[in-house]
N, CA and C atoms as a LAMMPS dump frame, in Angstrom:
ITEM: TIMESTEP
0
ITEM: NUMBER OF ATOMS
456
ITEM: BOX BOUNDS ff ff ff
-5.0000000000000000e+02 5.0000000000000000e+02
-5.0000000000000000e+02 5.0000000000000000e+02
-5.0000000000000000e+02 5.0000000000000000e+02
ITEM: ATOMS id mol type element x y z
1 1 1 N -439.066 347.374 -222.29
2 1 2 C -440.383 347.788 -221.881
3 1 3 C -441.306 346.582 -221.919
4 2 1 N -442.079 346.374 -220.856
5 2 2 C -443.015 345.257 -220.869
6 2 3 C -444.368 345.714 -221.404
7 3 1 N -445.273 344.787 -221.577
8 3 2 C -446.547 345.075 -222.222
9 3 3 C -447.394 346.068 -221.435
10 4 1 N -447.187 346.204 -220.124
11 4 2 C -447.999 347.125 -219.332
12 4 3 C -447.338 348.487 -219.159
13 5 1 N -446.11 348.655 -219.582
14 5 2 C -445.429 349.939 -219.458
15 5 3 C -445.967 350.912 -220.495
16 6 1 N -446.11 352.199 -220.098
17 6 2 C -446.528 353.178 -221.102
18 6 3 C -445.4 353.383 -222.098
19 7 1 N -445.734 353.783 -223.333
20 7 2 C -444.675 354.026 -224.311
21 7 3 C -443.773 355.157 -223.842
22 8 1 N -442.498 355.072 -224.222
23 8 2 C -441.529 356.087 -223.834
24 8 3 C -442.002 357.471 -224.236
25 9 1 N -442.622 357.568 -225.416
26 9 2 C -443.039 358.877 -225.912
27 9 3 C -444.015 359.57 -224.971
28 10 1 N -444.754 358.825 -224.138
29 10 2 C -445.691 359.458 -223.213
30 10 3 C -444.954 360.136 -222.059
31 11 1 N -443.701 359.804 -221.843
32 11 2 C -442.914 360.412 -220.778
33 11 3 C -442.125 361.614 -221.276
34 12 1 N -442.401 362.071 -222.486
35 12 2 C -441.675 363.165 -223.116
36 12 3 C -442.447 364.465 -222.964
37 13 1 N -441.725 365.516 -222.649
38 13 2 C -442.294 366.862 -222.558
39 13 3 C -441.605 367.716 -223.622
40 14 1 N -442.375 368.452 -224.413
41 14 2 C -441.825 369.336 -225.44
42 14 3 C -441.914 370.769 -224.909
43 15 1 N -440.795 371.502 -224.999
44 15 2 C -440.763 372.894 -224.55
45 15 3 C -439.811 373.704 -225.419
46 16 1 N -439.859 375.02 -225.259
47 16 2 C -438.926 375.896 -225.943
48 16 3 C -437.528 375.669 -225.362
49 17 1 N -436.524 375.728 -226.229
50 17 2 C -435.141 375.62 -225.759
51 17 3 C -434.79 376.86 -224.949
52 18 1 N -433.888 376.673 -224.006
53 18 2 C -433.405 377.754 -223.143
54 18 3 C -431.889 377.857 -223.289
55 19 1 N -431.32 379.002 -222.933
56 19 2 C -429.86 379.151 -223.019
57 19 3 C -429.099 378.035 -222.293
58 20 1 N -429.638 377.568 -221.189
59 20 2 C -428.963 376.517 -220.418
60 20 3 C -428.913 375.177 -221.149
61 21 1 N -429.631 375.046 -222.257
62 21 2 C -429.684 373.802 -223.02
63 21 3 C -428.54 373.666 -224.024
64 22 1 N -427.69 374.667 -224.15
65 22 2 C -426.687 374.707 -225.218
66 22 3 C -425.798 373.464 -225.254
67 23 1 N -425.337 372.983 -224.122
68 23 2 C -424.438 371.817 -224.114
69 23 3 C -425.15 370.584 -224.678
70 24 1 N -426.383 370.36 -224.253
71 24 2 C -427.142 369.203 -224.748
72 24 3 C -427.435 369.347 -226.236
73 25 1 N -427.733 370.552 -226.681
74 25 2 C -428.009 370.771 -228.099
75 25 3 C -426.758 370.552 -228.935
76 26 1 N -425.607 370.944 -228.416
77 26 2 C -424.345 370.715 -229.125
78 26 3 C -424.109 369.22 -229.307
79 27 1 N -424.421 368.436 -228.296
80 27 2 C -424.277 366.976 -228.414
81 27 3 C -425.205 366.412 -229.486
82 28 1 N -426.421 366.918 -229.54
83 28 2 C -427.376 366.411 -230.527
84 28 3 C -426.966 366.763 -231.955
85 29 1 N -426.554 368.006 -232.201
86 29 2 C -426.161 368.348 -233.573
87 29 3 C -424.869 367.63 -233.964
88 30 1 N -424.036 367.289 -232.993
89 30 2 C -422.841 366.492 -233.285
90 30 3 C -423.239 365.106 -233.783
91 31 1 N -424.35 364.564 -233.279
92 31 2 C -424.824 363.258 -233.752
93 31 3 C -425.221 363.304 -235.228
94 32 1 N -425.576 364.491 -235.711
95 32 2 C -425.897 364.649 -237.132
96 32 3 C -424.64 364.817 -237.983
97 33 1 N -423.495 364.908 -237.323
98 33 2 C -422.24 365.094 -238.049
99 33 3 C -421.788 366.541 -238.112
100 34 1 N -422.338 367.38 -237.248
101 34 2 C -421.978 368.792 -237.22
102 34 3 C -421.456 369.176 -235.838
103 35 1 N -420.222 368.771 -235.521
104 35 2 C -419.684 369.129 -234.206
105 35 3 C -419.629 370.654 -234.057
106 36 1 N -420.166 371.13 -232.947
107 36 2 C -420.25 372.562 -232.685
108 36 3 C -419.898 372.801 -231.223
109 37 1 N -419.018 373.76 -230.984
110 37 2 C -418.663 374.112 -229.607
111 37 3 C -419.887 374.697 -228.905
112 38 1 N -419.993 374.43 -227.617
113 38 2 C -421.139 374.888 -226.836
114 38 3 C -421.318 376.407 -226.942
115 39 1 N -420.239 377.161 -226.852
116 39 2 C -420.339 378.621 -226.903
117 39 3 C -420.862 379.092 -228.27
118 40 1 N -420.371 378.471 -229.33
119 40 2 C -420.831 378.823 -230.669
120 40 3 C -422.312 378.469 -230.842
121 41 1 N -422.701 377.31 -230.331
122 41 2 C -424.096 376.914 -230.415
123 41 3 C -424.967 377.9 -229.636
124 42 1 N -424.5 378.336 -228.471
125 42 2 C -425.259 379.301 -227.669
126 42 3 C -425.466 380.6 -228.435
127 43 1 N -424.42 381.067 -229.123
128 43 2 C -424.539 382.296 -229.914
129 43 3 C -425.545 382.116 -231.05
130 44 1 N -425.505 380.966 -231.693
131 44 2 C -426.455 380.697 -232.776
132 44 3 C -427.88 380.591 -232.258
133 45 1 N -428.051 379.929 -231.124
134 45 2 C -429.369 379.816 -230.504
135 45 3 C -429.919 381.203 -230.199
136 46 1 N -429.096 382.076 -229.634
137 46 2 C -429.522 383.447 -229.332
138 46 3 C -429.928 384.186 -230.602
139 47 1 N -429.114 384.057 -231.654
140 47 2 C -429.399 384.746 -232.918
141 47 3 C -430.68 384.211 -233.556
142 48 1 N -430.857 382.902 -233.535
143 48 2 C -432.048 382.297 -234.133
144 48 3 C -433.32 382.752 -233.428
145 49 1 N -433.317 382.701 -232.117
146 49 2 C -434.525 383.087 -231.392
147 49 3 C -434.77 384.589 -231.492
148 50 1 N -433.711 385.396 -231.541
149 50 2 C -433.877 386.844 -231.725
150 50 3 C -434.496 387.153 -233.088
151 51 1 N -434.217 386.31 -234.083
152 51 2 C -434.755 386.506 -235.429
153 51 3 C -436.175 385.944 -235.583
154 52 1 N -436.71 385.33 -234.53
155 52 2 C -438.07 384.812 -234.586
156 52 3 C -438.182 383.325 -234.848
157 53 1 N -437.06 382.639 -235.005
158 53 2 C -437.117 381.185 -235.176
159 53 3 C -437.431 380.544 -233.824
160 54 1 N -437.926 379.318 -233.872
161 54 2 C -438.224 378.593 -232.639
162 54 3 C -437.379 377.34 -232.562
163 55 1 N -436.925 377.038 -231.375
164 55 2 C -436.191 375.803 -231.117
165 55 3 C -436.948 375.081 -230.012
166 56 1 N -437.454 373.892 -230.342
167 56 2 C -438.186 373.077 -229.38
168 56 3 C -437.335 371.882 -228.992
169 57 1 N -437.411 371.499 -227.726
170 57 2 C -436.66 370.332 -227.26
171 57 3 C -437.616 369.309 -226.666
172 58 1 N -437.234 368.05 -226.814
173 58 2 C -437.938 366.937 -226.182
174 58 3 C -437.157 366.581 -224.922
175 59 1 N -437.853 366.558 -223.8
176 59 2 C -437.204 366.319 -222.513
177 59 3 C -437.794 365.066 -221.885
178 60 1 N -436.911 364.205 -221.407
179 60 2 C -437.304 362.986 -220.692
180 60 3 C -436.549 362.966 -219.378
181 61 1 N -437.238 362.973 -218.28
182 61 2 C -436.619 362.953 -216.95
183 61 3 C -435.503 363.988 -216.853
184 62 1 N -435.81 365.224 -217.245
185 62 2 C -434.907 366.377 -217.181
186 62 3 C -433.704 366.288 -218.127
187 63 1 N -433.7 365.313 -219.04
188 63 2 C -432.631 365.168 -220.027
189 63 3 C -433.185 365.499 -221.41
190 64 1 N -432.474 366.347 -222.144
191 64 2 C -432.88 366.674 -223.507
192 64 3 C -432.505 365.511 -224.407
193 65 1 N -433.507 364.962 -225.088
194 65 2 C -433.288 363.79 -225.939
195 65 3 C -433.591 364.062 -227.403
196 66 1 N -434.036 365.285 -227.712
197 66 2 C -434.316 365.634 -229.099
198 66 3 C -434.486 367.125 -229.26
199 67 1 N -434.348 367.578 -230.499
200 67 2 C -434.494 369.006 -230.801
201 67 3 C -435.042 369.179 -232.21
202 68 1 N -435.806 370.243 -232.406
203 68 2 C -436.282 370.634 -233.731
204 68 3 C -436.178 372.153 -233.826
205 69 1 N -435.643 372.621 -234.951
206 69 2 C -435.493 374.048 -235.232
207 69 3 C -436.486 374.436 -236.315
208 70 1 N -437.261 375.492 -236.068
209 70 2 C -438.318 375.941 -236.972
210 70 3 C -438.019 377.336 -237.498
211 71 1 N -438.289 377.536 -238.772
212 71 2 C -438.049 378.823 -239.418
213 71 3 C -439.222 379.147 -240.334
214 72 1 N -439.527 380.433 -240.477
215 72 2 C -440.547 380.88 -241.427
216 72 3 C -439.881 381.656 -242.546
217 73 1 N -440.318 381.393 -243.767
218 73 2 C -439.882 382.157 -244.936
219 73 3 C -441.108 382.86 -245.488
220 74 1 N -440.997 384.165 -245.635
221 74 2 C -442.125 384.97 -246.118
222 74 3 C -442.049 385.162 -247.622
223 75 1 N -443.232 385.292 -248.241
224 75 2 C -443.357 385.49 -249.676
225 75 3 C -444.341 386.625 -249.938
226 76 1 N -444.258 387.205 -251.095
227 76 2 C -445.243 388.202 -251.513
228 76 3 C -446.521 387.551 -252.019
229 77 1 N -446.396 386.367 -252.595
230 77 2 C -447.507 385.753 -253.316
231 77 3 C -448.289 384.685 -252.563
232 78 1 N -447.887 384.346 -251.351
233 78 2 C -448.626 383.327 -250.597
234 78 3 C -448.245 383.426 -249.12
235 79 1 N -448.991 382.713 -248.287
236 79 2 C -448.629 382.696 -246.865
237 79 3 C -447.207 382.146 -246.686
238 80 1 N -446.603 382.414 -245.548
239 80 2 C -445.231 381.938 -245.342
240 80 3 C -445.151 380.415 -245.332
241 81 1 N -443.982 379.926 -245.701
242 81 2 C -443.668 378.514 -245.541
243 81 3 C -443.021 378.331 -244.174
244 82 1 N -443.365 377.242 -243.533
245 82 2 C -442.651 376.845 -242.335
246 82 3 C -441.575 375.863 -242.749
247 83 1 N -440.482 375.885 -242.043
248 83 2 C -439.405 374.977 -242.406
249 83 3 C -438.845 374.308 -241.158
250 84 1 N -438.761 372.993 -241.216
251 84 2 C -438.062 372.232 -240.186
252 84 3 C -436.62 372.181 -240.652
253 85 1 N -435.781 372.959 -239.995
254 85 2 C -434.387 373.098 -240.402
255 85 3 C -433.544 371.965 -239.836
256 86 1 N -433.795 371.609 -238.613
257 86 2 C -433.057 370.544 -237.93
258 86 3 C -434.036 369.741 -237.093
259 87 1 N -433.937 368.425 -237.173
260 87 2 C -434.692 367.549 -236.282
261 87 3 C -433.785 366.375 -235.976
262 88 1 N -433.479 366.196 -234.704
263 88 2 C -432.641 365.066 -234.306
264 88 3 C -433.095 364.556 -232.944
265 89 1 N -433.081 363.243 -232.819
266 89 2 C -433.338 362.559 -231.555
267 89 3 C -432.069 361.796 -231.212
268 90 1 N -431.67 361.834 -229.955
269 90 2 C -430.477 361.111 -229.508
270 90 3 C -430.567 359.653 -229.94
271 91 1 N -429.451 359.108 -230.395
272 91 2 C -429.416 357.767 -230.984
273 91 3 C -430.101 356.711 -230.121
274 92 1 N -429.879 356.746 -228.819
275 92 2 C -430.442 355.705 -227.956
276 92 3 C -431.953 355.832 -227.756
277 93 1 N -432.552 356.933 -228.228
278 93 2 C -433.993 357.145 -228.075
279 93 3 C -434.751 357.126 -229.401
280 94 1 N -434.073 356.808 -230.486
281 94 2 C -434.728 356.798 -231.799
282 94 3 C -435.696 355.623 -231.928
283 95 1 N -436.645 355.757 -232.827
284 95 2 C -437.659 354.73 -233.121
285 95 3 C -438.541 354.431 -231.916
286 96 1 N -438.778 355.461 -231.087
287 96 2 C -439.643 355.296 -229.918
288 96 3 C -440.75 356.346 -229.892
289 97 1 N -440.948 357.046 -231.018
290 97 2 C -442.036 358.01 -231.101
291 97 3 C -441.669 359.445 -230.766
292 98 1 N -440.436 359.681 -230.364
293 98 2 C -440.036 361.028 -229.952
294 98 3 C -439.923 361.961 -231.16
295 99 1 N -439.35 361.472 -232.256
296 99 2 C -439.266 362.282 -233.463
297 99 3 C -440.653 362.673 -233.949
298 100 1 N -441.58 361.74 -233.87
299 100 2 C -442.95 362.016 -234.279
300 100 3 C -443.569 363.091 -233.384
301 101 1 N -443.308 363.03 -232.077
302 101 2 C -443.823 364.055 -231.165
303 101 3 C -443.22 365.417 -231.483
304 102 1 N -441.919 365.446 -231.739
305 102 2 C -441.275 366.713 -232.094
306 102 3 C -441.848 367.267 -233.398
307 103 1 N -442.046 366.401 -234.38
308 103 2 C -442.582 366.84 -235.656
309 103 3 C -443.999 367.372 -235.488
310 104 1 N -444.832 366.714 -234.699
311 104 2 C -446.204 367.181 -234.449
312 104 3 C -446.176 368.554 -233.761
313 105 1 N -445.295 368.722 -232.782
314 105 2 C -445.181 370.016 -232.095
315 105 3 C -444.711 371.096 -233.067
316 106 1 N -443.789 370.745 -233.947
317 106 2 C -443.291 371.688 -234.954
318 106 3 C -444.418 372.089 -235.904
319 107 1 N -445.159 371.113 -236.373
320 107 2 C -446.263 371.404 -237.29
321 107 3 C -447.294 372.315 -236.632
322 108 1 N -447.628 372.028 -235.389
323 108 2 C -448.61 372.842 -234.672
324 108 3 C -448.102 374.269 -234.499
325 109 1 N -446.843 374.428 -234.121
326 109 2 C -446.268 375.768 -233.947
327 109 3 C -446.265 376.54 -235.257
328 110 1 N -445.894 375.886 -236.348
329 110 2 C -445.84 376.559 -237.649
330 110 3 C -447.238 376.919 -238.151
331 111 1 N -448.209 376.066 -237.902
332 111 2 C -449.59 376.386 -238.267
333 111 3 C -450.082 377.598 -237.483
334 112 1 N -449.753 377.66 -236.196
335 112 2 C -450.146 378.807 -235.371
336 112 3 C -449.472 380.091 -235.841
337 113 1 N -448.322 379.979 -236.508
338 113 2 C -447.618 381.143 -237.043
339 113 3 C -448.116 381.522 -238.439
340 114 1 N -449.144 380.843 -238.928
341 114 2 C -449.757 381.198 -240.197
342 114 3 C -449.112 380.594 -241.429
343 115 1 N -448.307 379.574 -241.257
344 115 2 C -447.638 378.946 -242.4
345 115 3 C -448.641 378.137 -243.225
346 116 1 N -448.499 378.243 -244.539
347 116 2 C -449.402 377.539 -245.445
348 116 3 C -448.926 376.159 -245.837
349 117 1 N -447.649 375.907 -245.672
350 117 2 C -447.101 374.569 -245.924
351 117 3 C -445.797 374.444 -245.138
352 118 1 N -445.336 373.211 -245.013
353 118 2 C -444.128 372.932 -244.231
354 118 3 C -443.144 372.176 -245.103
355 119 1 N -441.907 372.609 -245.051
356 119 2 C -440.815 372.003 -245.828
357 119 3 C -439.783 371.423 -244.863
358 120 1 N -439.22 370.303 -245.266
359 120 2 C -438.141 369.68 -244.504
360 120 3 C -437.028 369.329 -245.48
361 121 1 N -435.814 369.689 -245.138
362 121 2 C -434.65 369.269 -245.927
363 121 3 C -433.94 368.163 -245.164
364 122 1 N -433.415 367.222 -245.909
365 122 2 C -432.71 366.11 -245.287
366 122 3 C -431.592 365.669 -246.227
367 123 1 N -430.413 365.492 -245.685
368 123 2 C -429.269 365.078 -246.486
369 123 3 C -429.532 363.784 -247.243
370 124 1 N -428.936 363.673 -248.42
371 124 2 C -429.164 362.523 -249.305
372 124 3 C -428.847 361.195 -248.635
373 125 1 N -427.9 361.164 -247.736
374 125 2 C -427.488 359.889 -247.116
375 125 3 C -428.363 359.475 -245.933
376 126 1 N -429.279 360.321 -245.51
377 126 2 C -430.109 360.044 -244.334
378 126 3 C -431.394 359.297 -244.728
379 127 1 N -431.227 358.083 -245.238
380 127 2 C -432.349 357.331 -245.784
381 127 3 C -433.402 356.979 -244.74
382 128 1 N -432.998 356.703 -243.513
383 128 2 C -433.986 356.403 -242.466
384 128 3 C -434.845 357.635 -242.187
385 129 1 N -434.244 358.803 -242.191
386 129 2 C -435.012 360.036 -241.996
387 129 3 C -435.987 360.245 -243.144
388 130 1 N -435.553 359.945 -244.366
389 130 2 C -436.438 360.099 -245.527
390 130 3 C -437.667 359.198 -245.378
391 131 1 N -437.451 357.974 -244.956
392 131 2 C -438.578 357.047 -244.757
393 131 3 C -439.524 357.586 -243.684
394 132 1 N -438.964 358.143 -242.616
395 132 2 C -439.762 358.729 -241.537
396 132 3 C -440.648 359.851 -242.076
397 133 1 N -440.065 360.789 -242.818
398 133 2 C -440.837 361.927 -243.329
399 133 3 C -441.914 361.473 -244.312
400 134 1 N -441.605 360.498 -245.145
401 134 2 C -442.61 359.972 -246.072
402 134 3 C -443.772 359.339 -245.302
403 135 1 N -443.467 358.586 -244.236
404 135 2 C -444.52 357.982 -243.397
405 135 3 C -445.38 359.054 -242.736
406 136 1 N -444.779 360.214 -242.466
407 136 2 C -445.49 361.29 -241.787
408 136 3 C -446.269 362.188 -242.739
409 137 1 N -446.341 361.801 -244.014
410 137 2 C -447.176 362.514 -244.957
411 137 3 C -446.474 363.541 -245.827
412 138 1 N -445.17 363.629 -245.744
413 138 2 C -444.418 364.568 -246.575
414 138 3 C -444.108 363.904 -247.91
415 139 1 N -444.003 364.705 -248.967
416 139 2 C -443.644 364.17 -250.277
417 139 3 C -442.32 364.778 -250.704
418 140 1 N -441.594 364.012 -251.483
419 140 2 C -440.287 364.472 -251.947
420 140 3 C -440.453 365.396 -253.149
421 141 1 N -439.773 366.539 -253.081
422 141 2 C -439.72 367.487 -254.191
423 141 3 C -438.254 367.873 -254.358
424 142 1 N -437.542 367.149 -255.206
425 142 2 C -436.079 367.179 -255.188
426 142 3 C -435.372 368.352 -255.853
427 143 1 N -436.027 369.307 -256.438
428 143 2 C -435.311 370.347 -257.178
429 143 3 C -434.985 371.533 -256.27
430 144 1 N -433.694 371.75 -256.027
431 144 2 C -433.203 372.907 -255.266
432 144 3 C -431.913 373.373 -255.902
433 145 1 N -431.653 374.647 -255.822
434 145 2 C -430.406 375.203 -256.33
435 145 3 C -429.726 375.933 -255.184
436 146 1 N -428.469 375.644 -254.979
437 146 2 C -427.717 376.236 -253.879
438 146 3 C -426.385 376.749 -254.402
439 147 1 N -425.991 377.914 -253.945
440 147 2 C -424.704 378.487 -254.286
441 147 3 C -423.992 378.876 -252.999
442 148 1 N -422.909 378.2 -252.664
443 148 2 C -422.151 378.604 -251.472
444 148 3 C -421.565 379.999 -251.674
445 149 1 N -421.606 380.79 -250.628
446 149 2 C -421.054 382.129 -250.662
447 149 3 C -419.776 382.131 -249.828
448 150 1 N -418.659 382.549 -250.423
449 150 2 C -417.406 382.516 -249.664
450 150 3 C -417.415 383.467 -248.477
451 151 1 N -416.821 383.047 -247.382
452 151 2 C -416.721 383.885 -246.187
453 151 3 C -415.721 385.003 -246.462
454 152 1 N -415.991 386.149 -245.89
455 152 2 C -415.08 387.284 -246.088
456 152 3 C -413.917 387.226 -245.146
């Protein structure tokens, strides 16, 4: 990019994911280390959106280059928490502002849904992602308890 070219992020459009996006989304989650068949991803996308979750995609010249999955958790004692469950930008488009655009769109959507705070989980080995979230104003709160439930 030369000095007079607009930043790549200005050529990005954020929209709701559609069923036709399943193949591109499968490629993106595979980049995170979670290979998923297109058909399985399509079923999950359908289930997530039917349950009220939102999936936003970043599109550049009709190509999906990023995705963010949003979820709300309700509580009796406070407004719901918004959660960024998945955020990934295709490797060749990272560090160009697209993740920041997706995160801003996610935050705006969760605020419009009445969320009082936003949580992001990130694997321990994803140090570049941790630095990104810290730069974006998130703080680390490391205490979580998880119990895997065996499949029947």
